[in-house]
C-alpha positions, 0 to 999 in steps of 0.5 A, a space after each residue: 341116738 343122741 344123749 339128752 339126759 343130764 350128765 352124772 356128777 362124779 366126785 373126787 374122793 382122794 388122790 394118789 401119792 406116787 413116785 412118778 412125777 410125770 407121765 414119761 416112764 410110768 408103766 403102761 399097765 399096773 403091776 409091771 413094776 411090783 416094787 413101786 409103792 404109793 398111797 391113796 389119801 382120801 378127802 372128807 367125808 370119804 376118809 372115814 374108817 367105816 367106809 373101809 371096814 373089811 377092805 383089808 380082807 382083799 389082796 388087790 383093789 381096783 382103782 377108778 381114776 381121772 386122766 387129769 394130765 390129758 383130759 383137757 386135750 379131749 378125746 379121739 375116736 382112734 388112737 395109735 397103741 404103743 404095742 402096735 409100734 405107734 403107727 397103726 390106728 385102732 378105735 379108742 374103745 379097743 385100747 386103754 388110751 387116756 384120750 377117751 370121751 370120759 377120761 376115766 382109767 382103771 387099774 388093779 393094784 396090790 393092797 399092802 395096808 389100810 392105814 388109820 391115824 389117830 383121827 380115824 382118817 384112812 389112807 391106803 398103801 398100795 403097790 404095783 401102781 401105774 399112776 402119776 403123783 396126785 392123780 384124782 381117784 373117783 372110786 375103790 372096789 375090791 378085786 374078786 378073783 373068781 369073777 375078775 380073773 378069766 382064764 379063757 380071756 384073750 387079746 390079739 394085739 397084746 396077748 402078754 406083757 411087752 418084752 423087757 430090756 436085758 438088764 439095768 446097770 448103774 454107773 459105779 460112781 453112783 454106788 454111794 449115792 444109791 446107798 444113801 438114798 436107800 436109807 430113806 427109800 429102801 426100794 429105790 434101786 429096785 423101783 428104778 430097775 423095774 421101771 427102766 426095764 420096761 424100756 419107756 422110750 417112745 416107740 419111734 425111738 426104738 426103731 431108730 435108736 441113737 446110742 448116745 441119746 440120754 433120757 431123763 425121768 423123774 422118780 421120787 424127787 430125783 431126775 434119773 438120767 439113762 441111756 440104752 445100748 444093745 438092750 441094756 439100760 445104763 443109769 448114768 446120773 441121779 440128780 436131786 430135784 427141788 421138792 417145791 417144783 
């Protein structure tokens, strides 16, 4: 049956402020890196305090957002989920792939605070996010435990969170630099550790690892350089990045 009705307009109500500056290394699901904090800034007229009255009573919220980094690439009827090694194909509607007919994503994050400034404009502080900086937000909904948490739900090819690396180690020459960064970003080391423990390497690199291969990931305003050997991630450099980039 072909759809003949006009498309429904969707308005962007705000955008995310996130330490993730690129898709690489973003946790594949929310709350896998609980130390990651961010904010949602809303555009007028959606930033009015009355829009958020009562939201502080909820510990978690659902975010509906746009996969803006991949939307222009269009959609695919079948995709290769990383959880299946990046080789086996399944239908797009059986995955959370961004390559969807409508590039809309859904994440449940912890609501830390509802922040209201002197102009009565609202922003939200959130934790456990899995979104790239400046991701467009289209809706916010409260998480309702009795309805949203289903004890008997199942998932055959992703029944539990992926295995983590054994640990993350920072090079000793980074100690003073990390201490300095932590003065302005107290959770910095914890965020780096939680993100890299997820082993963000492409699936095919994990099957054919090269011990001397060095990866880079942009977090906050830093380029974190790291490598993996025997299930241990070694952070070898933290390079400041130009904030205007």
